[in-house]
C-alpha positions in Angstrom: 107.6 43.5 74.7 107.1 41.6 77.9 108.5 38.0 78.2 107.0 35.2 80.3 109.5 33.3 82.5 108.5 29.7 82.6 109.7 26.7 84.6 111.2 23.6 83.2 109.2 20.7 81.9 109.2 19.0 85.3 106.9 21.4 87.1 105.1 23.3 84.4 105.0 26.4 86.7 104.7 29.8 85.0 105.7 33.1 86.5 103.1 35.8 85.6 104.3 38.4 83.1 105.1 42.0 84.2 102.0 43.3 82.4 99.8 40.9 84.4 101.4 41.9 87.7 100.7 45.6 86.9 97.0 44.9 86.1 96.2 42.8 89.2 95.8 45.8 91.6 93.6 47.5 89.1 91.4 44.4 88.7 91.1 44.1 92.5 90.1 47.7 92.8 87.5 47.4 90.1 86.0 44.3 91.9 85.4 46.3 95.1 81.9 47.7 95.7 81.7 51.3 94.5 80.5 54.1 96.7 79.6 57.4 95.1 80.7 60.5 97.0 77.7 62.5 95.8 74.7 63.2 98.1 71.3 62.5 96.8 69.0 65.5 96.6 67.3 65.1 100.0 70.6 64.7 101.7 72.1 67.7 99.9 69.2 69.9 100.9 69.5 68.7 104.5 73.2 69.5 104.5 72.5 72.9 103.0 70.1 73.9 105.8 72.4 72.3 108.5 75.1 74.7 107.5 72.6 77.6 107.9 72.6 78.5 104.2 69.5 79.9 102.6 68.3 81.2 99.3 67.6 84.0 98.5 70.3 85.4 100.6 69.7 87.7 103.5 70.5 91.5 103.1 73.3 91.1 105.6 75.0 88.5 103.4 76.0 91.0 100.7 79.5 92.5 100.8 79.2 95.4 101.2 75.6 95.4 102.5 74.6 98.6 100.8 71.0 98.9 99.3 72.4 99.7 95.8 74.8 96.7 95.8 72.0 94.4 96.9 69.6 95.7 94.3 72.2 95.4 91.6 73.0 91.7 92.3 69.4 90.8 93.1 68.6 91.9 89.5 71.6 90.0 88.1 70.6 86.8 90.0 67.1 87.0 88.7 68.4 87.4 85.2 70.7 84.4 85.6 67.7 82.3 86.8 66.1 82.9 83.4 69.0 81.5 81.4 67.9 78.3 79.6 68.5 75.0 81.3 69.8 73.7 77.9 73.1 75.4 78.6 73.9 74.4 82.2 77.6 75.2 81.9 77.0 78.9 81.1 74.3 79.2 83.8 76.7 77.6 86.4 79.5 80.0 85.4 77.2 83.0 85.6 76.1 82.0 89.1 79.7 81.5 90.2 80.8 84.9 89.0 77.7 86.6 90.5 77.9 84.9 93.9 81.6 85.6 94.2 81.1 89.2 93.4 78.0 89.7 95.6 78.8 87.6 98.7 82.2 86.1 98.8 84.9 88.6 97.8 85.5 91.3 100.4 85.6 95.0 99.4 88.6 97.2 100.2 87.2 100.6 99.2 83.9 102.5 99.5 83.0 102.7 95.9 85.1 100.0 94.2 86.8 102.4 91.8 88.5 105.8 91.6 90.1 108.0 88.9 93.6 109.4 89.1 96.6 110.4 86.9 99.6 108.2 86.2 103.1 109.6 86.6 103.9 111.7 83.5 107.3 110.2 82.8 105.8 106.7 82.8 103.0 107.8 80.5 105.5 109.4 78.1 107.6 106.2 78.0 104.5 104.0 77.3 103.2 106.4 74.7 106.5 106.5 72.9 106.6 102.7 72.8 103.0 102.5 71.6 103.5 105.0 68.8 106.8 103.5 67.6 105.1 100.0 67.4 102.1 101.3 65.6 104.4 102.8 63.0 106.1 99.5 62.6 102.7 97.8 62.2 101.7 100.3 59.5 104.8 99.4 57.5 104.6 95.6 58.3 101.4 94.3 60.0 103.2 91.0 60.8 105.7 92.9 63.0 103.3 93.3 66.0 101.6 90.3 67.5 97.9 89.9 67.6 96.4 89.0 71.0 95.2 85.3 71.0 91.5 84.5 71.3 89.8 81.1 71.6 86.9 81.9 69.2 86.4 82.4 65.5 85.7 85.7 63.9 82.0 86.1 63.4 79.3 88.8 63.3 79.5 89.1 67.1 83.2 89.5 67.3 85.5 92.2 65.8 87.0 91.5 62.4 90.3 92.8 63.8 91.5 91.3 67.1 93.5 93.6 69.5 97.2 94.0 69.0 99.5 93.1 71.9 102.6 95.1 71.9 105.6 93.4 73.7 106.5 95.7 76.6 108.1 93.6 79.3 110.6 96.3 80.6 108.1 99.1 80.9 105.5 96.6 82.3 107.9 95.7 85.1 108.6 99.3 85.7 104.9 100.2 85.9 104.1 97.3 88.3 106.8 98.5 90.7 106.3 102.3 90.3 102.5 102.2 90.7 102.4 99.9 93.7 102.4 102.7 96.3 99.5 104.4 94.6 97.4 101.2 94.6 98.3 100.6 98.3 97.3 104.1 99.2 93.9 103.7 97.5 93.1 100.2 98.8 94.6 100.7 102.3 96.3 97.3 102.4 99.8 96.1 101.5 99.8 94.5 98.1 101.9 92.1 96.0 102.3 92.8 92.3 101.0 90.1 90.0 101.4 91.4 86.5 101.1 94.4 84.2 99.5 93.3 80.9 99.8 95.2 77.6 100.1 97.2 75.7 96.8 96.0 74.4 95.6 97.9 71.3 91.9 97.6 70.6 90.9 98.1 67.0 87.7 99.0 65.2 84.6 97.2 66.2 86.2 95.8 69.4 84.0 95.2 72.5 84.3 93.5 75.8 81.3 91.9 77.6 80.7 92.6 81.3 82.8 90.3 83.5 84.9 90.1 86.7 88.6 89.2 86.7 90.6 86.3 88.2 90.0 86.2 92.0 93.3 84.8 93.0 95.5 87.5 91.5 93.5 90.4 90.0 92.1 92.0 93.2 93.3 95.6 93.2 93.9 96.8 89.7 94.1 99.7 87.4 93.7 100.6 83.7 96.3 103.1 82.6 95.1 104.6 79.4 98.1 105.3 77.1 96.2 106.9 74.2 93.8 106.6 71.3 93.6 107.8 67.7 92.5 111.3 66.9 90.6 110.5 63.7 87.6 112.9 63.4 85.2 110.0 62.9 86.3 108.1 66.0 83.9 108.0 68.9 84.6 108.1 72.6 84.6 104.6 74.1 83.3 104.2 77.6 84.3 101.7 80.2 81.2 100.5 82.0 81.7 99.6 85.7 79.2 98.7 88.5 80.1 100.1 91.9 79.3 99.3 95.5 76.5 101.9 95.7 74.6 100.2 92.9 75.6 102.7 90.2 76.4 101.6 86.6 79.1 104.1 85.6 80.2 105.0 82.1 83.8 106.2 82.4 85.7 108.0 79.6 89.5 107.9 79.9 92.0 110.3 78.4 95.7 109.7 77.9 97.4 109.4 81.3 94.2 108.7 83.2 94.5 105.7 85.6 91.3 104.0 86.7 91.6 102.1 90.0 89.1 99.3 90.4 88.5 96.1 92.4 88.5 94.0 89.3 87.6 90.6 90.6 84.6 92.0 92.4 83.1 94.8 90.3 81.6 93.8 87.0 83.1 95.8 84.2 83.5 95.8 80.4 83.1 97.7 77.2 79.9 96.4 75.8 79.5 99.2 73.3 81.5 98.6 70.1 84.5 100.8 69.5 84.3 103.1 66.5 87.8 104.2 65.7 91.2 103.2 64.6 93.0 102.2 67.8 92.7 102.5 71.6 95.4 101.4 73.9 95.8 100.7 77.6 98.0 99.0 80.2 96.4 96.7 82.8 98.0 96.4 86.2 97.0 93.9 88.8 97.9 93.3 92.5 96.6 91.1 95.3 96.8 91.7 99.1 99.5 90.1 101.2 98.4 86.8 102.6 95.5 86.7 100.1 93.7 83.4 99.7 91.3 84.1 97.0 90.9 80.9 95.0 
């Protein structure tokens, strides 16, 4: 509680309370004329042209400026334009992802992806960890964490969220051991950001097309640790768009390592997984001196 300090009965003077003193600057600020920092539409358009921007973009604005990459993103931008105005947030986010991928982010490789093999000893260690944790899960489902999601289970999303097997020691080993392979592919010195996993997708999982975090997930790889051998399980492709305009379906086997420029090339697994489990480790690097926010 604040206490007023008053004078004696001879002068009737009152010292303002502490609360009043704190609010005086705020009241003065609110009494000042307000000036909005936003441009009106005509000024915004004038500033847009003064900076030599234009829409639609020129062919030379695309990175890389290959015919296939231009056609791929011209189609995507035309699709985004058809999104309903009733959902401006989704439309804005779609434009931001597409513009970053098509025009802003530089490319480091010719195609944006490549396929290699991970070191056998690392794959064997990851596989042993995976299988031991799956056995524990079979005995006690609560023993292995479920990867957190921010949506409810519904008809669109799988009934079983992916498992996330704790794997910090092997993840650190992978991040360090695989660094030279990523640098050799991207032809730039890299800084390790994180290795994420082991993620274990389960039946009916899918992953919509997206690009990754631009500040940290620049040169990446998916190391496929294994999948179930049930006769009714179906191969599960990764879909990835490359700099030549191709939309590739890539089927990974145990020990395969897919290099990809993950914050630039749209990728996902839109087809639902039909099987018991499918597990990978995700490894992410960014170039030295990178300013990708």
